[in-house]
N, C-alpha and C positions, 0 to 999 in steps of 0.2 A: 265272630260267633257262628258256629256251624249249626245250621237249622235242623239237620238230621243226625246229629251226634248220638252215637249209641244205638241207632236204629238199624234194623235188618230189612232190606227191601228185596222182594222177588219181582223181577221184570220179565214178562213173557215176550218173546220176539225181540230180545235185547241186543241182537247181533248186528243191527243195521238201522238206519233211519231214525225215527222218533225214539224207538227203544234204546238204541245206542246212545243218542244224545242225552236221554234221561238217565241212563246208567252212569255216564260220565259226570253229569251234574250232581246226581245223588251222592256219588262217591266223593266229589269235591266238597259237598256239604256234610260229610262225616259219616254217611251210611255205609254199612257193609252190604255188598250187592251180589245177588245171584241173578244171572241172566240165562235165558233159555233160547233155543232156536234149533232149526234143523241143519244149518250150515256150520259145521264144526270149526273149520279154520277161521271163519269170520268171528264166531263167538269167542273162541280162545284168544283171538287178537284183541278184542275189546276188553276182556278180562285182564290180559297182560298189560294193556295201556293203563288201566286203573291201578294195578299193582306197581307198575313202574313209577307211578306218580305218588306212591306211598299209601294208596288205599287198599281195601280188602275186597276181593272179587273172586267169583267162581262161576264157571260156565257148565251148564247141564244141557246135553243134547236132548231135545224133546220135540215131538210132533203133538201139538195139543189137541188134535182130533182123536188121539188115542188115550183112553182113560189111564192106562198103566204109565204112560209117559208123564201125564199130569201128576199122578201119585209119586212117581220117582222124583220129579222136580221139587215137590214139597218136602219129601223125605230127605233129599240131598241138602236142602237149605237148612232143615232142622239139625241134620247130622253135622253140618259145617259150622253153623252159627248158633244153634240152640233155640232159636225163636224166629218169629216172623212178625214184623210190625206194619209193613206196607206191602200191598200187592198192587202192581200195575198190570192190569189185563190189557196188554198192548198188541199181542199177536193177532194178525188179521190178514185178509186177502181182499183185493179189489176185483170185482167182476162186473160185467155189463150185461145188458139184455132187457127186453121187454117181457111181459107175461107170456107172449107167444114165442119169442125167439130164444129165451134162456133154456139151456138144456137141463135135463134132470140131474146130470152129473154136476154141473156148475151150481145149480140151486142147492143141492145137498152139500156140496163142498163148502160153499159160502156160509151156510147156516152152521155147519159142523164147527168151523173155526171161529167165525165171528160171533156166534151166539152160544152154542152148546159149550164150547171151551171156556167161555167167560163164566157161565154158570158152574161148570165143573171145578174150575180153579177156585172160584169163590167158596163153593161148598167145602172144599178141602182146607182152605186157609181160615175160614171163619172160626173154627174151634181154636186155632192157634192165636188169633187176635183176641178172642175172649179170654184165653188163658193168660195172655199178657196184660190183661186189664183194659184192653181197648186197642184200636188201631185204625188203619185206613185202607180202603180199597178205592183205587182210581181206575175207571174203565175208559178205554179209548173208543169214543163213539165217532161222530162226524157232524159237520154242519148239515149233512144230508140226513141226520137223525131227526131234524126238526122241520125240514122243508122237502118238498118233492124234488125228484131228479129225473130227467129224461134218460131213457136207455140205460138205467142203472137199477132196475127193480130188485135184483137179489141183494146188492150191496146196501141200497137205501133201506130195504125191509130189515136187513140184519142189524143195521145201526139204529133203526127205530126201536128194535127189540132191546138193544143194549141200553138205550135211554130209559125204557120202561123198567128193565131189570134194575138199573141204577136207582130210580126213584123208589121202587118197591123194597129193595134191600135196605135202602136208607131208613125207611119207616120200620122195617122189621128189626133193625139192630141199633137204632139211635140210643135207646135206653141202656145199651150195653157199652156205650162209649166207642162204638165202631161207626166211623163216618164213611159214607159211600157216595162218591161223586164221579162225574164223567167230564173229560176234556173232549171238546168237539172241534177238531181242527178243520179248517178249510183246506184247499189244495196246498200241499206241502212238498217242496222239492226234496227228494231223497235220491241218492246216487243210484239205487237199484232201478230207478225208472229207465236208466240208459242201458240196462242189461237185458239181453235176449231172454224171453220167457217170463219176465216179471208180470206183464199183463197177459193173462191167458187168452184174452180176446183182442189183443192189439199189438202194435209194433212198439219197440223201445223208442224213447224220445231223448233228445239232447236237452241240456239245461237251457240253452238259448231258445229252442223251440217251445219249451214249457213256459218260459218267461214271456215270450211273445204272445202265446195263447192266453196267458193270464190277463193281459191288458184289456181283452174284450169283455170280461165278465166280473172281474174282481175290483171293487172300488179303490183299493189301495194300489192297484195296477201291478201287482207282483204276487208270486207264491210266497208262502211262509218258508222260513228256514226251520229245520228240525229243532234247532236249539231254542227257537221261540216257543215252540209247543212244549218243549221240555221245561221251560221256566213256568209255564202254566201248570204243568203236572206237579212241579215242585211246590207251588203255592198250595195246591189241593192236598198234597201229602204232608205239608209242614204244619206246625202249630199256628202259623199265621192265618190259617183258615179254620181255626178250632171250633167256630160256630157255624160252619158251612157243611150241610149234608143234603143229599138229594138234588144237588145242583148240576146243571149242564153248562159248563163254561165254554162259550163259543170263542174260538180263536181263529177267525176266518177272514180277516181283512175287510170286514163290513159286508160280506157276501149275503148274509141273512137279514141285514138291516133294511133292505128294500121292501 
C-alpha cells in the first residue's frame, strides 16, 4: 500500500541531504514530486533517479530568498501536476556566531532562507491546499528550535521562529483540513558537509570526523542518516498522522532528552 498514492509533493531544497532522501522516499510511496534547489545538475540528477525508478518527478531551479523564484516553483508544480497536496519547507542554511560576532550579512541571509522563505512558500501553497480540500505542510526545524545552542545564534533563532510559525499556522488552518507540523532533526550527516563552502563559517568535515564528534554529545553516539529524518517527514505527511497538527517531532538521538 502506497501511503502517498495520488499525492503531489513540493520539496524545497530537494537536491541533496534530507530533501533528497525525502523526495526519493515520497516517490517510492506513490507521490509525484517536484524538487527545488539552486544546484541544477544535482537537482536534475535526483529527479532522474525517481523517474528511472518508475516515479514522477520534476526539478525547478529556485533560490527561495527570491520571491519570484518561490512563485515560479509553485506555478511549475501546478502546471506539471495540477495540484499540490504536500509542501515540505526544507531549504535552509547553517550559520554560526554569537550576538556580537555574527555579521549583518549572515544574520540577514539566515533569516531570509530559514524563516522568510518558509512563510513565503506557505503563503503561496495554502490556497492550493485549501482548493484540494486539505493538505499538509511540514517544516524542517531543528532540535535547536527547542533548546539553546552555543555559538549558533542566527541558526537557533531562525529555527525557533520556524517552530512558532508551525504552531501558529496549525491553529490558523486546522479547521480547513490543513495540517502543519515540523520535523526537528538533530545532527544529520549529509554529503555536502564534506564540500568546500557548505559551512560559510567553517571548514568541510569528513564523515569519520563528524561521527567521532557525535560521540561526545549525542546519547545515541552517532549522527542521524538523512533517510531516518525522511521517514519522520513521511509520517507527518501521510494519513498515519491524520490527527497530528502543530507538533514538533524531535528526531535527535536523544539530544534534547537531557
